C-alpha positions in Angstrom: 18.5 2.5 27.9 22.0 1.2 28.4 23.2 4.4 30.0 25.8 5.2 32.6 24.5 5.9 36.1 26.1 9.0 37.6 25.8 8.8 41.4 26.1 12.2 43.0 25.4 13.5 46.5 24.2 17.0 45.8 24.3 18.0 49.4 23.9 15.9 52.5 20.8 14.0 53.4 20.3 16.5 56.1 19.7 19.2 53.5 16.9 17.3 51.8 14.4 19.9 52.9 16.4 22.7 51.3 16.9 20.8 48.1 13.2 20.2 47.9 12.2 23.8 48.7 14.8 25.5 46.6 12.4 25.8 43.6 9.7 27.5 45.7 8.8 30.7 43.9 6.7 33.6 45.1 3.6 32.9 43.1 3.4 29.4 44.7 3.6 30.7 48.2 -0.1 30.6 48.9 -0.2 26.9 48.2 3.0 26.3 50.2 1.6 28.2 53.2 -1.8 26.5 53.2 -2.3 24.9 56.6 -2.1 21.1 56.8 -3.0 18.9 59.7 -0.8 16.8 61.8 -1.1 14.9 65.1 1.1 14.9 68.2 0.9 13.3 71.6 0.2 15.7 74.4 -1.2 15.3 77.9 -1.8 11.6 77.4 -3.7 11.9 74.1 -3.3 12.5 70.4 -4.0 16.1 69.5 -4.7 17.4 66.0 -2.9 20.6 65.0 -2.2 22.5 61.8 0.6 24.6 60.4 1.8 25.8 56.9 2.8 23.0 54.6 6.4 24.3 54.5 6.4 26.3 57.8 10.0 27.7 57.5 9.1 29.4 54.2 6.1 31.0 55.7 7.7 32.5 58.8 8.4 36.3 58.9 11.1 36.5 61.6 11.2 40.3 61.4 7.6 40.4 62.5 8.0 38.0 65.5 8.0 40.3 68.5 11.1 39.7 70.5 11.6 36.6 68.5 9.3 34.8 70.9 8.5 32.2 68.3 12.0 30.8 68.4 13.7 28.8 71.0 16.4 31.0 72.4 14.4 34.3 72.0 17.1 36.1 70.2 17.5 37.6 66.8 19.2 35.4 64.1 23.0 35.3 64.2 23.8 37.6 61.3 21.8 40.2 59.5 18.4 40.1 57.8 20.0 40.3 54.4 19.5 37.7 51.7 23.0 36.2 51.0 24.4 34.9 47.8 23.0 31.4 47.5 26.5 30.0 47.0 27.6 31.5 50.3 24.5 30.1 52.0 25.2 26.6 50.8 28.9 26.8 51.7 28.0 27.8 55.2 25.6 24.9 55.4 28.4 22.6 54.2 30.7 24.0 56.9 28.1 23.2 59.4 27.8 19.7 58.2 31.5 19.2 58.4 31.5 20.5 62.0 28.6 18.3 62.9 30.2 15.2 61.3 27.2 13.1 60.7 27.3 10.1 58.3 23.8 8.5 58.8 24.6 5.7 56.3 27.4 4.3 58.5 25.8 5.3 61.8 28.4 8.0 62.7 27.2 11.0 64.7 28.9 14.0 66.2 30.6 13.6 69.6 31.5 17.3 69.8 27.9 18.5 69.3 25.9 15.8 71.1 22.7 18.0 71.3 22.6 18.7 67.6 19.1 17.9 66.4 19.1 18.7 62.6 19.3 21.7 60.2 17.6 23.0 57.1 17.6 26.2 55.0 15.3 28.8 53.6 17.1 29.9 50.5 14.5 32.6 49.7 15.1 34.5 53.0 18.7 33.4 53.4 18.2 31.6 56.6 19.8 28.4 58.1 17.8 26.8 60.9 19.6 24.7 63.4 18.1 22.6 66.2 20.4 22.6 69.2 19.6 21.7 72.8 22.5 23.1 74.8 23.9 26.6 75.1 27.4 25.2 74.9 26.8 23.6 71.5 25.1 26.7 70.3 28.2 28.8 71.1 30.4 26.3 69.3 28.3 26.7 66.2 28.4 30.5 66.4 32.2 30.4 66.7 32.5 28.0 63.7 30.4 30.4 61.6 32.0 33.6 62.7 33.4 34.2 59.2 29.8 34.3 57.9 28.5 36.8 60.3 26.7 39.5 58.4 26.6 37.3 55.3 24.4 34.4 56.5 21.5 34.4 58.9 21.5 31.5 61.4 18.3 30.8 63.5 18.8 28.6 66.5 15.9 26.4 67.4 15.9 24.6 70.7 15.7 20.9 70.0 14.2 18.2 72.3 16.0 15.3 70.7 19.4 14.7 69.1 19.4 13.7 65.5 21.2 10.5 66.5 18.3 9.6 68.7 15.8 10.3 66.0 17.6 8.0 63.5 17.8 5.3 66.1 14.0 5.4 66.6 13.4 5.5 62.9 15.4 2.3 62.4 13.4 0.7 65.2 10.1 1.5 63.5 11.4 0.3 60.1 11.8 -3.2 61.7 8.1 -3.5 62.4 6.7 -6.7 60.9 4.8 -6.3 57.6 1.4 -7.2 59.0 1.7 -4.4 61.6 2.8 -2.0 58.9 -0.2 -2.9 56.7 -2.6 -2.5 59.7 -1.3 0.9 60.4 -1.0 1.9 56.8 2.5 3.4 57.2 3.5 5.2 54.1 6.7 7.0 55.3 9.1 7.2 58.2 11.5 10.2 58.6 14.0 11.5 61.1 12.6 14.9 60.5 15.1 17.7 60.7 12.5 20.4 60.0 10.5 19.5 63.1 13.1 17.7 65.3 10.7 14.8 65.5 10.2 11.3 64.2 7.6 11.9 61.6 5.4 8.9 60.5 3.0 9.1 57.5 -0.2 7.1 57.7 -2.5 6.6 54.7 -5.5 7.2 57.0 -5.4 8.7 60.5 -8.1 7.4 62.8 -8.4 7.0 66.5 -8.0 3.2 66.1 -4.8 3.5 64.1 -3.4 6.1 66.5 -4.1 3.8 69.4 -2.5 0.9 67.6 0.6 3.0 66.8 0.7 4.2 70.4 0.9 0.5 71.5 3.7 -0.3 69.0 5.7 2.8 70.1 5.4 1.7 73.7 6.7 -1.8 72.8 9.7 -0.2 71.0 10.4 2.1 73.9 9.9 5.2 71.7 8.5 8.2 73.5 5.1 9.1 72.0 5.9 12.8 72.5 8.7 12.5 70.0 6.4 11.4 67.2 4.6 13.6 64.6 1.9 12.0 62.5 1.0 13.1 59.0 -1.6 11.8 56.6 0.3 10.7 53.5 -0.7 8.7 50.5 1.5 5.9 49.1 3.8 7.0 46.2 2.3 5.4 43.1 2.9 5.2 39.3 0.4 4.8 36.5 -2.6 5.5 38.8 -1.9 2.0 40.3 -3.8 1.6 43.5 -1.6 -1.4 44.4 1.4 0.5 45.7 3.5 -2.7 45.8 3.7 -2.8 42.1 6.0 0.2 42.0 8.8 -2.2 43.0 7.9 -4.7 40.2 7.2 -2.6 37.0 9.7 -2.6 34.2 9.6 1.1 33.2 11.1 2.3 29.9 12.1 5.0 29.1 13.7 5.6 32.5 12.1 8.4 34.4 12.9 10.2 37.7 11.2 8.7 40.8 11.4 5.0 40.0 13.1 2.4 42.2 16.5 1.1 41.2 18.6 -1.7 42.6 22.3 -1.9 43.3 23.3 -5.5 42.4 26.5 -5.7 44.5 25.1 -4.1 47.6 21.6 -5.5 47.3 20.3 -2.0 48.2 17.5 -0.1 46.6 17.2 3.6 45.8 15.4 6.2 43.8 16.4 7.4 40.3 16.8 11.1 39.9 16.6 12.9 36.6 18.1 11.4 33.4 19.8 13.2 30.5 22.9 13.7 28.5 26.4 14.8 29.5 29.2 15.1 27.0 27.0 13.3 24.4 26.5 10.2 26.6 23.4 9.1 28.6 23.5 9.6 32.4 21.2 9.4 35.3 21.6 10.8 38.8 20.8 9.4 42.2 22.0 10.1 45.8 25.5 9.0 46.9 24.3 6.7 49.7 22.8 4.4 47.1 26.4 3.2 46.4 29.5 3.4 48.6 30.9 6.9 49.0 34.2 7.2 47.0 33.7 4.1 44.9 32.3 3.3 41.5 31.7 0.3 39.2 28.6 -1.2 40.9 25.9 -2.4 38.5 22.4 -1.0 38.6 19.1 -2.6 37.5 15.5 -1.6 37.2 13.3 -2.9 38.7 15.4 -5.7 40.2 18.3 -8.0 39.4 16.3 -11.0 38.3 16.7 -10.4 34.6 19.6 -9.3 32.4 17.2 -7.2 30.4 16.7 -5.0 33.6 20.3 -3.8 33.6 20.6 -0.1 33.0 24.2 0.8 33.7 26.9 1.2 36.3 27.9 3.8 38.8 30.6 5.9 37.2 31.1 8.7 39.8 30.4 8.7 43.5 32.7 11.2 45.4 33.8 10.8 48.9 31.3 12.1 51.4 33.5 14.9 52.8 35.0 16.0 49.5 33.8 18.6 47.1 30.5 17.6 45.4 30.0 17.9 41.6 26.6 18.8 40.3 25.7 18.6 36.6 22.6 20.6 36.0 
């Protein structure tokens, strides 16, 4: 498929949770709210807990007495009225502009140093924001004053800044391959939904938790900042050897496969493919290229063979300018 690759940043990476959850519908709520297990480090040991799979979609803020379940013990900033989704996303973009985070280039807010992440519940019209200091919370309130009564903001008290979570994530990513294999690490995430460093393990055992604990100590990462989830490797074709996902030549192109940027040497994930204006296009996230530039050549699965070429990036808007989304 010699198609053009359309590289678009739909929202910021910080809104990944909201993009994922936007398709949640009422008849799937039972599955979404089914408790899942996770592990955290408390009082010198790993403790297993559980919560709904997508906890922010399963909260009923109006039923929380005195709002005790939330950090600042106050009602949301706004009204319990579901806003127009366009207004909700515009408010989220305004928050992003205020925060000023560009994770790709390691740029983080200096005006809101205690910011710990944000995500949305589109169904209930809520924006959740982790913030540690009262001063930063007031700055956010002031910036969103024009949305008062239109959008509901829930302030959660964060323990860690997003900058710190990303730093720890990059440290874990540098573990040698043998350690990664021993641990069975399947994912690492600076997790905005929990204000934690979330690490996925294929199998969670006391031995693996102890091994991970030792590695975290070597890296200087506080164990209390880590959340462990049991996650399988992402695989295609029922292939139990997860490393083959990076090697398979897959045609026709489908969403979810790995792609490679020849000029930058980076890898990414292909989104959906289709037609626009009669021509073939595919979509991926903006950070796969360079924001505001185009022309880089894209291959699948790698750049070792001319037959793997699938197209070039034709549109990648600047990070802070208006996004374009073809649906």
